[in-house]
PDB file with one MODEL, atoms N, CA, C and O in Angstrom:
MODEL        1
ATOM      1  N   UNK A   1     -55.895 129.824 267.436  1.00  0.00           N
ATOM      2  CA  UNK A   1     -55.022 130.323 266.384  1.00  0.00           C
ATOM      3  C   UNK A   1     -53.586 130.417 266.920  1.00  0.00           C
ATOM      4  O   UNK A   1     -53.339 130.920 268.016  1.00  0.00           O
ATOM      5  N   UNK A   2     -52.660 129.918 266.111  1.00  0.00           N
ATOM      6  CA  UNK A   2     -51.256 129.909 266.520  1.00  0.00           C
ATOM      7  C   UNK A   2     -50.635 131.279 266.256  1.00  0.00           C
ATOM      8  O   UNK A   2     -50.899 131.928 265.245  1.00  0.00           O
ATOM      9  N   UNK A   3     -49.828 131.675 267.176  1.00  0.00           N
ATOM     10  CA  UNK A   3     -49.148 132.949 266.987  1.00  0.00           C
ATOM     11  C   UNK A   3     -47.953 132.741 266.069  1.00  0.00           C
ATOM     12  O   UNK A   3     -47.411 131.639 265.991  1.00  0.00           O
ATOM     13  N   UNK A   4     -47.544 133.794 265.377  1.00  0.00           N
ATOM     14  CA  UNK A   4     -46.372 133.668 264.495  1.00  0.00           C
ATOM     15  C   UNK A   4     -45.119 133.216 265.264  1.00  0.00           C
ATOM     16  O   UNK A   4     -44.260 132.520 264.723  1.00  0.00           O
ATOM     17  N   UNK A   5     -45.039 133.624 266.519  1.00  0.00           N
ATOM     18  CA  UNK A   5     -43.883 133.220 267.330  1.00  0.00           C
ATOM     19  C   UNK A   5     -43.847 131.709 267.494  1.00  0.00           C
ATOM     20  O   UNK A   5     -42.790 131.096 267.345  1.00  0.00           O
ATOM     21  N   UNK A   6     -44.995 131.099 267.801  1.00  0.00           N
ATOM     22  CA  UNK A   6     -45.052 129.650 268.002  1.00  0.00           C
ATOM     23  C   UNK A   6     -44.751 128.906 266.703  1.00  0.00           C
ATOM     24  O   UNK A   6     -44.099 127.862 266.716  1.00  0.00           O
ATOM     25  N   UNK A   7     -45.227 129.447 265.588  1.00  0.00           N
ATOM     26  CA  UNK A   7     -44.968 128.818 264.286  1.00  0.00           C
ATOM     27  C   UNK A   7     -43.471 128.840 263.996  1.00  0.00           C
ATOM     28  O   UNK A   7     -42.893 127.831 263.592  1.00  0.00           O
ATOM     29  N   UNK A   8     -42.857 129.987 264.203  1.00  0.00           N
ATOM     30  CA  UNK A   8     -41.413 130.107 263.959  1.00  0.00           C
ATOM     31  C   UNK A   8     -40.626 129.215 264.919  1.00  0.00           C
ATOM     32  O   UNK A   8     -39.649 128.577 264.529  1.00  0.00           O
ATOM     33  N   UNK A   9     -41.062 129.180 266.171  1.00  0.00           N
ATOM     34  CA  UNK A   9     -40.374 128.369 267.167  1.00  0.00           C
ATOM     35  C   UNK A   9     -40.469 126.887 266.814  1.00  0.00           C
ATOM     36  O   UNK A   9     -39.489 126.151 266.930  1.00  0.00           O
ATOM     37  N   UNK A  10     -41.631 126.461 266.390  1.00  0.00           N
ATOM     38  CA  UNK A  10     -41.824 125.059 266.003  1.00  0.00           C
ATOM     39  C   UNK A  10     -40.939 124.710 264.801  1.00  0.00           C
ATOM     40  O   UNK A  10     -40.331 123.640 264.765  1.00  0.00           O
ATOM     41  N   UNK A  11     -40.871 125.616 263.818  1.00  0.00           N
ATOM     42  CA  UNK A  11     -40.035 125.381 262.634  1.00  0.00           C
ATOM     43  C   UNK A  11     -38.556 125.317 263.029  1.00  0.00           C
ATOM     44  O   UNK A  11     -37.805 124.480 262.528  1.00  0.00           O
ATOM     45  N   UNK A  12     -38.153 126.210 263.929  1.00  0.00           N
ATOM     46  CA  UNK A  12     -36.759 126.212 264.375  1.00  0.00           C
ATOM     47  C   UNK A  12     -36.437 124.925 265.135  1.00  0.00           C
ATOM     48  O   UNK A  12     -35.356 124.362 264.967  1.00  0.00           O
ATOM     49  N   UNK A  13     -37.356 124.461 265.960  1.00  0.00           N
ATOM     50  CA  UNK A  13     -37.146 123.217 266.701  1.00  0.00           C
ATOM     51  C   UNK A  13     -37.035 122.041 265.743  1.00  0.00           C
ATOM     52  O   UNK A  13     -36.208 121.150 265.941  1.00  0.00           O
ATOM     53  N   UNK A  14     -37.860 122.036 264.712  1.00  0.00           N
ATOM     54  CA  UNK A  14     -37.808 120.953 263.715  1.00  0.00           C
ATOM     55  C   UNK A  14     -36.461 120.956 262.993  1.00  0.00           C
ATOM     56  O   UNK A  14     -35.846 119.907 262.803  1.00  0.00           O
ATOM     57  N   UNK A  15     -36.010 122.147 262.594  1.00  0.00           N
ATOM     58  CA  UNK A  15     -34.707 122.252 261.921  1.00  0.00           C
ATOM     59  C   UNK A  15     -33.586 121.767 262.842  1.00  0.00           C
ATOM     60  O   UNK A  15     -32.660 121.084 262.405  1.00  0.00           O
ATOM     61  N   UNK A  16     -33.684 122.126 264.108  1.00  0.00           N
ATOM     62  CA  UNK A  16     -32.667 121.709 265.073  1.00  0.00           C
ATOM     63  C   UNK A  16     -32.648 120.189 265.228  1.00  0.00           C
ATOM     64  O   UNK A  16     -31.574 119.590 265.271  1.00  0.00           O
ATOM     65  N   UNK A  17     -33.814 119.562 265.312  1.00  0.00           N
ATOM     66  CA  UNK A  17     -33.884 118.100 265.428  1.00  0.00           C
ATOM     67  C   UNK A  17     -33.319 117.434 264.180  1.00  0.00           C
ATOM     68  O   UNK A  17     -32.599 116.440 264.276  1.00  0.00           O
ATOM     69  N   UNK A  18     -33.643 117.980 263.007  1.00  0.00           N
ATOM     70  CA  UNK A  18     -33.128 117.410 261.756  1.00  0.00           C
ATOM     71  C   UNK A  18     -31.612 117.550 261.676  1.00  0.00           C
ATOM     72  O   UNK A  18     -30.911 116.639 261.235  1.00  0.00           O
ATOM     73  N   UNK A  19     -31.123 118.706 262.110  1.00  0.00           N
ATOM     74  CA  UNK A  19     -29.676 118.936 262.094  1.00  0.00           C
ATOM     75  C   UNK A  19     -28.973 117.966 263.047  1.00  0.00           C
ATOM     76  O   UNK A  19     -27.923 117.415 262.718  1.00  0.00           O
ATOM     77  N   UNK A  20     -29.557 117.765 264.224  1.00  0.00           N
ATOM     78  CA  UNK A  20     -28.989 116.829 265.195  1.00  0.00           C
ATOM     79  C   UNK A  20     -28.988 115.413 264.644  1.00  0.00           C
ATOM     80  O   UNK A  20     -28.007 114.684 264.787  1.00  0.00           O
ATOM     81  N   UNK A  21     -30.091 115.025 264.012  1.00  0.00           N
ATOM     82  CA  UNK A  21     -30.191 113.683 263.438  1.00  0.00           C
ATOM     83  C   UNK A  21     -29.152 113.493 262.332  1.00  0.00           C
ATOM     84  O   UNK A  21     -28.518 112.441 262.249  1.00  0.00           O
ATOM     85  N   UNK A  22     -28.978 114.509 261.483  1.00  0.00           N
ATOM     86  CA  UNK A  22     -27.993 114.420 260.404  1.00  0.00           C
ATOM     87  C   UNK A  22     -26.579 114.339 260.967  1.00  0.00           C
ATOM     88  O   UNK A  22     -25.743 113.599 260.449  1.00  0.00           O
ATOM     89  N   UNK A  23     -26.314 115.092 262.018  1.00  0.00           N
ATOM     90  CA  UNK A  23     -24.993 115.031 262.660  1.00  0.00           C
ATOM     91  C   UNK A  23     -24.728 113.637 263.209  1.00  0.00           C
ATOM     92  O   UNK A  23     -23.615 113.122 263.102  1.00  0.00           O
ATOM     93  N   UNK A  24     -25.754 113.029 263.797  1.00  0.00           N
ATOM     94  CA  UNK A  24     -25.604 111.672 264.325  1.00  0.00           C
ATOM     95  C   UNK A  24     -25.329 110.677 263.202  1.00  0.00           C
ATOM     96  O   UNK A  24     -24.494 109.785 263.351  1.00  0.00           O
ATOM     97  N   UNK A  25     -26.025 110.827 262.089  1.00  0.00           N
ATOM     98  CA  UNK A  25     -25.802 109.953 260.927  1.00  0.00           C
ATOM     99  C   UNK A  25     -24.371 110.117 260.419  1.00  0.00           C
ATOM    100  O   UNK A  25     -23.693 109.136 260.117  1.00  0.00           O
ATOM    101  N   UNK A  26     -23.923 111.372 260.329  1.00  0.00           N
ATOM    102  CA  UNK A  26     -22.562 111.639 259.853  1.00  0.00           C
ATOM    103  C   UNK A  26     -21.512 111.044 260.792  1.00  0.00           C
ATOM    104  O   UNK A  26     -20.523 110.466 260.342  1.00  0.00           O
ATOM    105  N   UNK A  27     -21.737 111.191 262.098  1.00  0.00           N
ATOM    106  CA  UNK A  27     -20.784 110.633 263.063  1.00  0.00           C
ATOM    107  C   UNK A  27     -20.752 109.112 263.007  1.00  0.00           C
ATOM    108  O   UNK A  27     -19.688 108.507 263.135  1.00  0.00           O
ATOM    109  N   UNK A  28     -21.904 108.498 262.818  1.00  0.00           N
ATOM    110  CA  UNK A  28     -21.961 107.042 262.711  1.00  0.00           C
ATOM    111  C   UNK A  28     -21.191 106.567 261.483  1.00  0.00           C
ATOM    112  O   UNK A  28     -20.451 105.585 261.548  1.00  0.00           O
ATOM    113  N   UNK A  29     -21.368 107.268 260.366  1.00  0.00           N
ATOM    114  CA  UNK A  29     -20.647 106.906 259.142  1.00  0.00           C
ATOM    115  C   UNK A  29     -19.141 107.093 259.328  1.00  0.00           C
ATOM    116  O   UNK A  29     -18.343 106.264 258.889  1.00  0.00           O
ATOM    117  N   UNK A  30     -18.766 108.188 259.981  1.00  0.00           N
ATOM    118  CA  UNK A  30     -17.342 108.442 260.215  1.00  0.00           C
ATOM    119  C   UNK A  30     -16.755 107.375 261.135  1.00  0.00           C
ATOM    120  O   UNK A  30     -15.636 106.910 260.916  1.00  0.00           O
ATOM    121  N   UNK A  31     -17.509 106.987 262.168  1.00  0.00           N
ATOM    122  CA  UNK A  31     -17.040 105.951 263.089  1.00  0.00           C
ATOM    123  C   UNK A  31     -16.848 104.628 262.363  1.00  0.00           C
ATOM    124  O   UNK A  31     -15.875 103.915 262.609  1.00  0.00           O
ATOM    125  N   UNK A  32     -17.767 104.302 261.475  1.00  0.00           N
ATOM    126  CA  UNK A  32     -17.663 103.066 260.700  1.00  0.00           C
ATOM    127  C   UNK A  32     -16.421 103.105 259.814  1.00  0.00           C
ATOM    128  O   UNK A  32     -15.684 102.123 259.729  1.00  0.00           O
ATOM    129  N   UNK A  33     -16.188 104.241 259.155  1.00  0.00           N
ATOM    130  CA  UNK A  33     -15.024 104.372 258.275  1.00  0.00           C
ATOM    131  C   UNK A  33     -13.729 104.282 259.071  1.00  0.00           C
ATOM    132  O   UNK A  33     -12.781 103.622 258.645  1.00  0.00           O
ATOM    133  N   UNK A  34     -13.685 104.944 260.226  1.00  0.00           N
ATOM    134  CA  UNK A  34     -12.476 104.899 261.048  1.00  0.00           C
ATOM    135  C   UNK A  34     -12.207 103.490 261.568  1.00  0.00           C
ATOM    136  O   UNK A  34     -11.053 103.078 261.677  1.00  0.00           O
ATOM    137  N   UNK A  35     -13.258 102.759 261.885  1.00  0.00           N
ATOM    138  CA  UNK A  35     -13.085 101.371 262.326  1.00  0.00           C
ATOM    139  C   UNK A  35     -12.503 100.519 261.208  1.00  0.00           C
ATOM    140  O   UNK A  35     -11.628  99.686 261.445  1.00  0.00           O
ATOM    141  N   UNK A  36     -12.990 100.729 259.987  1.00  0.00           N
ATOM    142  CA  UNK A  36     -12.450  99.994 258.842  1.00  0.00           C
ATOM    143  C   UNK A  36     -10.991 100.373 258.605  1.00  0.00           C
ATOM    144  O   UNK A  36     -10.155  99.510 258.333  1.00  0.00           O
ATOM    145  N   UNK A  37     -10.690 101.662 258.708  1.00  0.00           N
ATOM    146  CA  UNK A  37      -9.304 102.116 258.540  1.00  0.00           C
ATOM    147  C   UNK A  37      -8.397 101.486 259.594  1.00  0.00           C
ATOM    148  O   UNK A  37      -7.283 101.060 259.289  1.00  0.00           O
ATOM    149  N   UNK A  38      -8.881 101.428 260.841  1.00  0.00           N
ATOM    150  CA  UNK A  38      -8.100 100.844 261.925  1.00  0.00           C
ATOM    151  C   UNK A  38      -7.811  99.372 261.650  1.00  0.00           C
ATOM    152  O   UNK A  38      -6.685  98.913 261.842  1.00  0.00           O
ATOM    153  N   UNK A  39      -8.822  98.633 261.202  1.00  0.00           N
ATOM    154  CA  UNK A  39      -8.615  97.216 260.887  1.00  0.00           C
ATOM    155  C   UNK A  39      -7.603  97.047 259.759  1.00  0.00           C
ATOM    156  O   UNK A  39      -6.753  96.158 259.805  1.00  0.00           O
ATOM    157  N   UNK A  40      -7.701  97.906 258.750  1.00  0.00           N
ATOM    158  CA  UNK A  40      -6.751  97.851 257.633  1.00  0.00           C
ATOM    159  C   UNK A  40      -5.332  98.141 258.127  1.00  0.00           C
ATOM    160  O   UNK A  40      -4.381  97.467 257.729  1.00  0.00           O
ATOM    161  N   UNK A  41      -5.197  99.138 258.989  1.00  0.00           N
ATOM    162  CA  UNK A  41      -3.868  99.484 259.496  1.00  0.00           C
ATOM    163  C   UNK A  41      -3.291  98.367 260.361  1.00  0.00           C
ATOM    164  O   UNK A  41      -2.092  98.096 260.299  1.00  0.00           O
ATOM    165  N   UNK A  42      -4.136  97.715 261.169  1.00  0.00           N
ATOM    166  CA  UNK A  42      -3.649  96.583 261.957  1.00  0.00           C
ATOM    167  C   UNK A  42      -3.195  95.445 261.046  1.00  0.00           C
ATOM    168  O   UNK A  42      -2.206  94.774 261.340  1.00  0.00           O
ATOM    169  N   UNK A  43      -3.902  95.227 259.955  1.00  0.00           N
ATOM    170  CA  UNK A  43      -3.486  94.196 258.996  1.00  0.00           C
ATOM    171  C   UNK A  43      -2.139  94.571 258.374  1.00  0.00           C
ATOM    172  O   UNK A  43      -1.281  93.711 258.181  1.00  0.00           O
ATOM    173  N   UNK A  44      -1.958  95.855 258.062  1.00  0.00           N
ATOM    174  CA  UNK A  44      -0.674  96.318 257.516  1.00  0.00           C
ATOM    175  C   UNK A  44       0.449  96.122 258.530  1.00  0.00           C
ATOM    176  O   UNK A  44       1.550  95.707 258.168  1.00  0.00           O
ATOM    177  N   UNK A  45       0.174  96.418 259.794  1.00  0.00           N
ATOM    178  CA  UNK A  45       1.180  96.235 260.841  1.00  0.00           C
ATOM    179  C   UNK A  45       1.604  94.774 260.909  1.00  0.00           C
ATOM    180  O   UNK A  45       2.795  94.471 260.975  1.00  0.00           O
ATOM    181  N   UNK A  46       0.632  93.874 260.892  1.00  0.00           N
ATOM    182  CA  UNK A  46       0.936  92.445 260.955  1.00  0.00           C
ATOM    183  C   UNK A  46       1.778  92.021 259.759  1.00  0.00           C
ATOM    184  O   UNK A  46       2.757  91.291 259.912  1.00  0.00           O
ATOM    185  N   UNK A  47       1.401  92.478 258.572  1.00  0.00           N
ATOM    186  CA  UNK A  47       2.148  92.144 257.361  1.00  0.00           C
ATOM    187  C   UNK A  47       3.579  92.662 257.442  1.00  0.00           C
ATOM    188  O   UNK A  47       4.523  91.946 257.108  1.00  0.00           O
ATOM    189  N   UNK A  48       3.738  93.902 257.883  1.00  0.00           N
ATOM    190  CA  UNK A  48       5.080  94.486 257.966  1.00  0.00           C
ATOM    191  C   UNK A  48       5.932  93.798 259.032  1.00  0.00           C
ATOM    192  O   UNK A  48       7.127  93.588 258.826  1.00  0.00           O
ATOM    193  N   UNK A  49       5.332  93.447 260.163  1.00  0.00           N
ATOM    194  CA  UNK A  49       6.091  92.728 261.192  1.00  0.00           C
ATOM    195  C   UNK A  49       6.558  91.374 260.674  1.00  0.00           C
ATOM    196  O   UNK A  49       7.690  90.961 260.929  1.00  0.00           O
ATOM    197  N   UNK A  50       5.683  90.686 259.948  1.00  0.00           N
ATOM    198  CA  UNK A  50       6.072  89.398 259.367  1.00  0.00           C
ATOM    199  C   UNK A  50       7.188  89.569 258.348  1.00  0.00           C
ATOM    200  O   UNK A  50       8.096  88.742 258.265  1.00  0.00           O
ATOM    201  N   UNK A  51       7.117  90.649 257.570  1.00  0.00           N
ATOM    202  CA  UNK A  51       8.163  90.907 256.580  1.00  0.00           C
ATOM    203  C   UNK A  51       9.495  91.193 257.266  1.00  0.00           C
ATOM    204  O   UNK A  51      10.536  90.703 256.827  1.00  0.00           O
ATOM    205  N   UNK A  52       9.470  91.982 258.335  1.00  0.00           N
ATOM    206  CA  UNK A  52      10.700  92.274 259.083  1.00  0.00           C
ATOM    207  C   UNK A  52      11.283  90.986 259.647  1.00  0.00           C
ATOM    208  O   UNK A  52      12.490  90.758 259.558  1.00  0.00           O
ATOM    209  N   UNK A  53      10.436  90.147 260.225  1.00  0.00           N
ATOM    210  CA  UNK A  53      10.900  88.873 260.775  1.00  0.00           C
ATOM    211  C   UNK A  53      11.522  88.003 259.688  1.00  0.00           C
ATOM    212  O   UNK A  53      12.558  87.374 259.905  1.00  0.00           O
ATOM    213  N   UNK A  54      10.888  87.969 258.521  1.00  0.00           N
ATOM    214  CA  UNK A  54      11.409  87.186 257.406  1.00  0.00           C
ATOM    215  C   UNK A  54      12.767  87.721 256.950  1.00  0.00           C
ATOM    216  O   UNK A  54      13.688  86.947 256.686  1.00  0.00           O
ATOM    217  N   UNK A  55      12.885  89.039 256.860  1.00  0.00           N
ATOM    218  CA  UNK A  55      14.152  89.640 256.433  1.00  0.00           C
ATOM    219  C   UNK A  55      15.259  89.393 257.456  1.00  0.00           C
ATOM    220  O   UNK A  55      16.403  89.126 257.087  1.00  0.00           O
ATOM    221  N   UNK A  56      14.917  89.482 258.739  1.00  0.00           N
ATOM    222  CA  UNK A  56      15.921  89.195 259.773  1.00  0.00           C
ATOM    223  C   UNK A  56      16.373  87.743 259.699  1.00  0.00           C
ATOM    224  O   UNK A  56      17.555  87.442 259.861  1.00  0.00           O
ATOM    225  N   UNK A  57      15.431  86.856 259.456  1.00  0.00           N
ATOM    226  CA  UNK A  57      15.769  85.439 259.328  1.00  0.00           C
ATOM    227  C   UNK A  57      16.701  85.219 258.146  1.00  0.00           C
ATOM    228  O   UNK A  57      17.664  84.458 258.243  1.00  0.00           O
ATOM    229  N   UNK A  58      16.417  85.886 257.025  1.00  0.00           N
ATOM    230  CA  UNK A  58      17.280  85.757 255.850  1.00  0.00           C
ATOM    231  C   UNK A  58      18.687  86.262 256.147  1.00  0.00           C
ATOM    232  O   UNK A  58      19.675  85.667 255.717  1.00  0.00           O
ATOM    233  N   UNK A  59      18.767  87.359 256.882  1.00  0.00           N
ATOM    234  CA  UNK A  59      20.093  87.890 257.235  1.00  0.00           C
ATOM    235  C   UNK A  59      20.845  86.894 258.103  1.00  0.00           C
ATOM    236  O   UNK A  59      22.029  86.640 257.884  1.00  0.00           O
ATOM    237  N   UNK A  60      20.154  86.330 259.090  1.00  0.00           N
ATOM    238  CA  UNK A  60      20.820  85.368 259.980  1.00  0.00           C
ATOM    239  C   UNK A  60      21.236  84.111 259.236  1.00  0.00           C
ATOM    240  O   UNK A  60      22.233  83.486 259.597  1.00  0.00           O
ATOM    241  N   UNK A  61      20.491  83.725 258.204  1.00  0.00           N
ATOM    242  CA  UNK A  61      20.866  82.565 257.394  1.00  0.00           C
ATOM    243  C   UNK A  61      22.167  82.818 256.643  1.00  0.00           C
ATOM    244  O   UNK A  61      22.863  81.878 256.257  1.00  0.00           O
ATOM    245  N   UNK A  62      22.490  84.089 256.438  1.00  0.00           N
ATOM    246  CA  UNK A  62      23.727  84.441 255.741  1.00  0.00           C
ATOM    247  C   UNK A  62      24.813  84.862 256.731  1.00  0.00           C
ATOM    248  O   UNK A  62      25.756  85.569 256.373  1.00  0.00           O
ATOM    249  N   UNK A  63      24.668  84.423 257.965  1.00  0.00           N
ATOM    250  CA  UNK A  63      25.648  84.785 258.995  1.00  0.00           C
ATOM    251  C   UNK A  63      27.045  84.289 258.694  1.00  0.00           C
ATOM    252  O   UNK A  63      28.021  84.876 259.161  1.00  0.00           O
ATOM    253  N   UNK A  64      27.161  83.225 257.927  1.00  0.00           N
ATOM    254  CA  UNK A  64      28.473  82.683 257.593  1.00  0.00           C
ATOM    255  C   UNK A  64      29.135  83.393 256.429  1.00  0.00           C
ATOM    256  O   UNK A  64      30.304  83.142 256.133  1.00  0.00           O
ATOM    257  N   UNK A  65      28.416  84.265 255.773  1.00  0.00           N
ATOM    258  CA  UNK A  65      28.986  84.995 254.630  1.00  0.00           C
ATOM    259  C   UNK A  65      30.011  86.015 255.128  1.00  0.00           C
ATOM    260  O   UNK A  65      29.991  86.432 256.286  1.00  0.00           O
ATOM    261  N   UNK A  66      30.887  86.394 254.238  1.00  0.00           N
ATOM    262  CA  UNK A  66      31.913  87.373 254.587  1.00  0.00           C
ATOM    263  C   UNK A  66      31.500  88.798 254.229  1.00  0.00           C
ATOM    264  O   UNK A  66      32.350  89.682 254.116  1.00  0.00           O
ATOM    265  N   UNK A  67      30.224  89.019 254.053  1.00  0.00           N
ATOM    266  CA  UNK A  67      29.735  90.361 253.716  1.00  0.00           C
ATOM    267  C   UNK A  67      29.813  91.249 254.959  1.00  0.00           C
ATOM    268  O   UNK A  67      29.249  90.923 256.004  1.00  0.00           O
ATOM    269  N   UNK A  68      30.515  92.366 254.834  1.00  0.00           N
ATOM    270  CA  UNK A  68      30.708  93.263 255.975  1.00  0.00           C
ATOM    271  C   UNK A  68      29.390  93.849 256.469  1.00  0.00           C
ATOM    272  O   UNK A  68      29.197  94.018 257.673  1.00  0.00           O
ATOM    273  N   UNK A  69      28.489  94.156 255.550  1.00  0.00           N
ATOM    274  CA  UNK A  69      27.212  94.748 255.952  1.00  0.00           C
ATOM    275  C   UNK A  69      26.390  93.768 256.784  1.00  0.00           C
ATOM    276  O   UNK A  69      25.806  94.145 257.800  1.00  0.00           O
ATOM    277  N   UNK A  70      26.348  92.515 256.353  1.00  0.00           N
ATOM    278  CA  UNK A  70      25.588  91.507 257.099  1.00  0.00           C
ATOM    279  C   UNK A  70      26.233  91.266 258.455  1.00  0.00           C
ATOM    280  O   UNK A  70      25.543  91.210 259.473  1.00  0.00           O
ATOM    281  N   UNK A  71      27.549  91.123 258.471  1.00  0.00           N
ATOM    282  CA  UNK A  71      28.245  90.896 259.742  1.00  0.00           C
ATOM    283  C   UNK A  71      28.065  92.089 260.687  1.00  0.00           C
ATOM    284  O   UNK A  71      27.891  91.917 261.894  1.00  0.00           O
ATOM    285  N   UNK A  72      28.110  93.291 260.124  1.00  0.00           N
ATOM    286  CA  UNK A  72      27.900  94.498 260.939  1.00  0.00           C
ATOM    287  C   UNK A  72      26.497  94.536 261.522  1.00  0.00           C
ATOM    288  O   UNK A  72      26.311  94.880 262.690  1.00  0.00           O
ATOM    289  N   UNK A  73      25.518  94.185 260.712  1.00  0.00           N
ATOM    290  CA  UNK A  73      24.134  94.157 261.198  1.00  0.00           C
ATOM    291  C   UNK A  73      23.980  93.144 262.331  1.00  0.00           C
ATOM    292  O   UNK A  73      23.383  93.444 263.364  1.00  0.00           O
ATOM    293  N   UNK A  74      24.520  91.951 262.129  1.00  0.00           N
ATOM    294  CA  UNK A  74      24.404  90.902 263.150  1.00  0.00           C
ATOM    295  C   UNK A  74      25.090  91.346 264.444  1.00  0.00           C
ATOM    296  O   UNK A  74      24.567  91.122 265.536  1.00  0.00           O
ATOM    297  N   UNK A  75      26.247  91.967 264.318  1.00  0.00           N
ATOM    298  CA  UNK A  75      26.969  92.442 265.504  1.00  0.00           C
ATOM    299  C   UNK A  75      26.172  93.521 266.230  1.00  0.00           C
ATOM    300  O   UNK A  75      26.027  93.471 267.452  1.00  0.00           O
ATOM    301  N   UNK A  76      25.655  94.499 265.482  1.00  0.00           N
ATOM    302  CA  UNK A  76      24.865  95.572 266.100  1.00  0.00           C
ATOM    303  C   UNK A  76      23.611  95.023 266.769  1.00  0.00           C
ATOM    304  O   UNK A  76      23.259  95.431 267.875  1.00  0.00           O
ATOM    305  N   UNK A  77      22.945  94.101 266.097  1.00  0.00           N
ATOM    306  CA  UNK A  77      21.732  93.511 266.659  1.00  0.00           C
ATOM    307  C   UNK A  77      22.048  92.740 267.932  1.00  0.00           C
ATOM    308  O   UNK A  77      21.311  92.825 268.914  1.00  0.00           O
ATOM    309  N   UNK A  78      23.140  91.993 267.915  1.00  0.00           N
ATOM    310  CA  UNK A  78      23.542  91.244 269.112  1.00  0.00           C
ATOM    311  C   UNK A  78      23.864  92.202 270.257  1.00  0.00           C
ATOM    312  O   UNK A  78      23.504  91.943 271.405  1.00  0.00           O
ATOM    313  N   UNK A  79      24.543  93.307 269.946  1.00  0.00           N
ATOM    314  CA  UNK A  79      24.857  94.301 270.977  1.00  0.00           C
ATOM    315  C   UNK A  79      23.586  94.942 271.528  1.00  0.00           C
ATOM    316  O   UNK A  79      23.460  95.140 272.737  1.00  0.00           O
ATOM    317  N   UNK A  80      22.653  95.263 270.647  1.00  0.00           N
ATOM    318  CA  UNK A  80      21.384  95.864 271.085  1.00  0.00           C
ATOM    319  C   UNK A  80      20.625  94.918 272.005  1.00  0.00           C
ATOM    320  O   UNK A  80      20.050  95.340 273.008  1.00  0.00           O
ATOM    321  N   UNK A  81      20.628  93.639 271.657  1.00  0.00           N
ATOM    322  CA  UNK A  81      19.920  92.649 272.473  1.00  0.00           C
ATOM    323  C   UNK A  81      20.591  92.504 273.830  1.00  0.00           C
ATOM    324  O   UNK A  81      19.920  92.443 274.860  1.00  0.00           O
ATOM    325  N   UNK A  82      21.938  92.450 273.827  1.00  0.00           N
ATOM    326  CA  UNK A  82      22.645  92.253 275.100  1.00  0.00           C
ATOM    327  C   UNK A  82      22.533  93.490 275.994  1.00  0.00           C
ATOM    328  O   UNK A  82      22.422  93.355 277.213  1.00  0.00           O
ATOM    329  N   UNK A  83      22.560  94.677 275.417  1.00  0.00           N
ATOM    330  CA  UNK A  83      22.441  95.909 276.202  1.00  0.00           C
ATOM    331  C   UNK A  83      20.992  96.108 276.655  1.00  0.00           C
ATOM    332  O   UNK A  83      20.743  96.487 277.799  1.00  0.00           O
ATOM    333  N   UNK A  84      20.050  95.854 275.763  1.00  0.00           N
ATOM    334  CA  UNK A  84      18.642  96.067 276.082  1.00  0.00           C
ATOM    335  C   UNK A  84      18.045  94.980 276.942  1.00  0.00           C
ATOM    336  O   UNK A  84      17.041  95.228 277.609  1.00  0.00           O
ATOM    337  N   UNK A  85      18.601  93.808 276.962  1.00  0.00           N
ATOM    338  CA  UNK A  85      17.979  92.715 277.698  1.00  0.00           C
ATOM    339  C   UNK A  85      18.901  92.159 278.662  1.00  0.00           C
ATOM    340  O   UNK A  85      18.552  91.223 279.381  1.00  0.00           O
TER     341      UNK A  85
ENDMDL
END
């Protein structure tokens, strides 16, 4: 005959195992979601870098224009490159 203590202990152990298993399932799902988020963010980074490159190219194509803003940008960028490199 099982003592009430052993019955309670067995039930508590079962609950603990179930809780651990559920925590593992939750962590696996969270890891999967974070991996998907990371891939999405890397895709966004690539898209934004390409957009920046395209915009810089467009600005340089207008280097002959007399627009003060474009000329100022080109001058600042050239200074940054010469100082930084």
